[in-house]
N, C-alpha and C positions, 0 to 999 in steps of 0.2 A: 545567421544561426538559427536552427529550429530545434527546439527542445520538446520532447514527447514525455508527458507525465501521466502514466496510468494511475487512477484513483479508484478506491473501493468504498462502497456503502456498507457500513457495518452497524451493529448495535453500539449505541453511545458508550464510550469507555466508563462513564460515571454510573451506568445503570447495573444493578445486580442481576446477573444472568440466572435464569431458572429453567430447569429441565421441563419439557413439555410432555407430560405423560401420555397425551392423546396421540403422540407421533411415535411412540416406542421409546427405545432406550438410546437413541442416537440423534436427538433434536433438542433444541432450546425453543423457549417461548419467543416469538417475534411479533405476534399480534398486538397492536396498541403499545408497542415498545419504541421509545425514541431511537431514531437512527441518525447517523452522522458520518462524516468522512473519516476513514481510518486515520488515526493520529499520525502514523509513519508516512502516509500519503500526504497529509498536511505539511509535514516537514519537507517532503519532496517538492511540493508546489512552491513553498517558500524559498527553497534553495534555487529553484529554477528562476524565480523572480529576481533574486539577488544576483544570480549569474548574468541575466539579461541586463539588469541595470548597470552592473559593472562593465559590461561590454560597450554600452552606450552606442548602440547600433539600432536605429529606428526600424529597420527591416527584420530585426530578431523576432521570433515568434515562439510562443508557449501554447502547446496543444494539449488539453486535457482530455483523456480517454477513460471512459467507464463502461463496464460490460455488466449488464443486469437488468432488472425490471424498470418499469416506467419511472419509479421514484428516483432512480439514479440521476435523472436530469436535475433534480434538486442539488445533488452532490457536485454535479458539474457547474451549476450556477454559483456555488460556494467558491469553487476554484476560480471561476471567472471574476468574482467579487474580489478575490485576493489579489488578482492581477494577471491571470492567464488570459490569452487573447481569443481563443475559440475552443469549442469542444466537440468531441465525437461521442455519441452514445450508441453503442451496440446493444439493442434492446431485446431481452429475452422474454418470451411470453409464458404465462402460467401454464398453458397447455403443452409447452415444450419441455421446460425443466423446473418451472416455478421460480423460486428466488434464486439468483445467480451464485449462491453459496455452494450450490451442487456442481457448478462449473469448477473443476480442479485446476491446479497450476498448469498442467500439461496443456489443456485445452485454452486456458487464458494465454499462455506463452505463444501458442500457435497463432491465435487471433492477432496478438500484438505484433508478432513478426510480419503477418500480413498487412497490418496498419502501417508499419514502418516502411514497407515496400510501396504501399499505396500512397503514402504522403510524399515520398521522395525527399532526399537531401536532409534527412533527419541526422543532426550532429550528436545528440545526446539523448538517451533514454534515462529519466530519473524516476526511481520507484522507492516506495516504502521498503524497508528490510523484511517486513512481514505484515500480515493483517492480524488484527487482534481476536479474530473469530477462529480461524483455523490454525493460525500461528505456524504455517508450513514454511515460509521463508524460501520457497522454491522458484517463484515466478521469475525473479530477476536472473538467477543463474541459468535457468532453462532457456529464457529469452536470449541470453548471450550465447548460449550454446547453438540454438537454431540460427542465429545471425552470424555465428563464428565471429563475434565481436570481442573487443577487450572489455574486461569487467572489473569492478571493485565492489566489494560488499561491506556493509557495515561502516559506511563512511561517516566520519566525524568532522571532516574539513574537506572542501572541494575548491580547487583554484584552477581557473582556465588560464593557460599560457598563451603567448603570442602566436606560437606555432600551431595552435589548434589542439594541443594535447591537454590532458587534464591531470593535475597532480592531486592525489587523494590520500589523506590520512585516514586509515581505517583501524577500527578497534579489534584486537585479537585477544585471545585468553592470556597472552604473555605480555601485553601492553599495546603499543601503538606502532603501527607499520605504515610507512609512506611508499606509495607506488606511483608510477606515471603511466597513464594510458596514452599510448602514442596514436597519432592520427592514422586512420585507416579508411578503407573504401566504405565501411559502414559506421553506424554510430557507436559511441561508447555507452556502456551500460553500468549505471552506479545505483546501489541501494543505499538508502539513508537511514543512518541510526539516530538514536534519541537526542544525542548531544550535538548534533550537526547545527541546529538553530532552534529559535523559538518562533513558531508561526504566528503571523499577524492576525489581528481580528479585522474582518471586512468593515469598512466604514459605510455609513448609510448612502453617500454619494456613489461609492463604488458598487454597492448593492443595486442601486438603480441603473447604473451604467451596464451592469452585468446582464440585465434583462434585454439589452439591445445587442449584445455580442452573439455571433453566429454559433449555434449548436446543430450539428448534423445528426440526425437520428436515422438509423438504419437497422432493420431486424437482423437477428442473428442468422436466420436462414439465407437472407439476401447477401449478407457479408460474407458468409461461408462460400456461397455460390460465386460471388464476384472475386474472391481470393483464390478460387480453385481448390479449396479444402474439402476434406471429407467430414461431413456433419457427424457421423458416428464416431470418427476419431476424436473430434473436438469434445464430444459429450461423454466419451467412454471413461469411466472412473478408474484410476490407477491406484487408488488406495480406499480403504473403507474405515469408516468410524464404527467401532464395534459397540462402544457404550459412552454415553455422557452422563455423568453424575455429579452432584453437588459435594463439595468437600465436607468432611464431618465437622460439626460445630466444635469450636474451641472451648476447652474447659475454662470454668471461672478461675481467676487468679486468686492468690492468697496475699493477705497483708501480714507483714512481719513488723515487730516492734523495735528491732535494732539490727545493726550490721552483723553482730554474732548470730542472731537468729537466722538471718538470710543465708550466712555461710553454712551454718548447720543444715538447713534445708536443702541447699545445693548439694552438700555432700551426702545427705540422705537419698537424694534422687539420682546420685551418681554423675551430676553434671561436672563437678570438681572432685579431685582426689583428697 
């Protein structure tokens, strides 16, 4: 079994995002800002490792894929330290598009479809349900559409069956839904939600081992050429960020001396009748 796990390098979730005035009204500050693996991608890597461990087949392989600037190799090494077997880095150059945040889900999904075909015999593609920078949540469904593959989004539990199918519990607005992805000629595509698992911390021995695991680096232009894609189609934006702005500061709270005073304040502000 081969599992493909696309991962993304984003601003660390614990960092306070600030608008970059030097880049206009549609960019945030990234210089000297801590970057890390997208939290939902971490969940996808963890789930891939758990599925592999449960399958107990030494020939199973987890391949981490990242698309973006040179620094994405660090993100791949993190996935390898967690337990992935090898990595593929499609590197974008600053003179092409700058940081890969400019590559939108359409182009990313096109490239991932090509990687699936290039790898051959991929049984499962596990992605985070969304990235915390753009919050699009479109890459997984687009990839499934391009591959004409069975898909399940917002997975909170994934179980591999003996017949090669995957049973997925997914979160919906109305509760939890259980669906079965039947074996097909292509891979199943599953996007991972927050409650699927808790990612492990890489241990120091595994961090050292990750340095020896293979990572293939190929430029975006060479990959597009190899896959027979149109570079303009991959880079073409399909949506536009009109404005990025910080939320207004919260007003200071008020202290009250009793429950009766609290109730009176809530009635005054129209919170309760």
